[in-house]
C-alpha positions in Angstrom: 0.0 0.0 0.0 1.4 3.4 -0.9 0.9 6.6 1.1 -1.2 9.4 -0.3 0.6 12.6 -1.0 -1.0 14.2 2.1 0.1 11.3 4.3 3.7 11.7 3.0 3.5 15.4 3.8 2.3 14.7 7.3 5.1 12.1 7.8 7.7 14.5 6.5 6.4 17.2 8.8 6.5 14.8 11.8 10.0 13.7 11.1 11.2 17.3 10.8 9.3 18.3 14.0 10.7 15.4 15.9 14.2 16.7 15.3 13.5 20.3 16.5 14.8 21.2 19.9 13.2 23.3 21.1 9.9 23.0 19.3 9.2 26.2 17.4 6.5 28.5 18.8 3.2 28.4 16.9 4.2 25.0 15.6 0.8 24.3 13.9 1.2 27.5 11.9 4.8 26.6 11.1 3.9 23.2 9.8 1.0 24.5 7.8 3.3 27.0 6.0 6.4 24.9 5.7 4.7 21.7 4.6 1.5 23.0 3.0 -0.7 21.2 5.5 -4.2 21.9 6.7 -4.7 22.5 10.4 -5.8 18.9 11.1 -2.9 17.5 9.2 -0.5 19.7 11.2 -2.0 18.4 14.4 -1.6 14.8 13.2 2.1 15.6 12.4 2.5 16.9 16.0 1.1 13.7 17.4 3.2 11.5 15.1 6.3 13.6 16.0 5.7 12.8 19.7 5.5 9.1 18.9 8.8 9.4 16.9 10.4 11.1 19.9 9.1 8.5 22.3 10.6 5.7 20.2 13.9 7.5 19.9 14.1 7.8 23.7 12.8 4.4 24.7 13.8 2.2 21.8 
């Protein structure tokens, strides 16, 4: 199964966000602009970034 373009954008945004330290202020707006996401997609990217960080810390 292939990811839809929007899913790829959300994943790319999440990977980028998971590497940011500290997280930029107004992160949803940043993600919307930088990755051309809708607000809900930016929120999904935030959630996924948190999951990526958890895996990196806890293996």
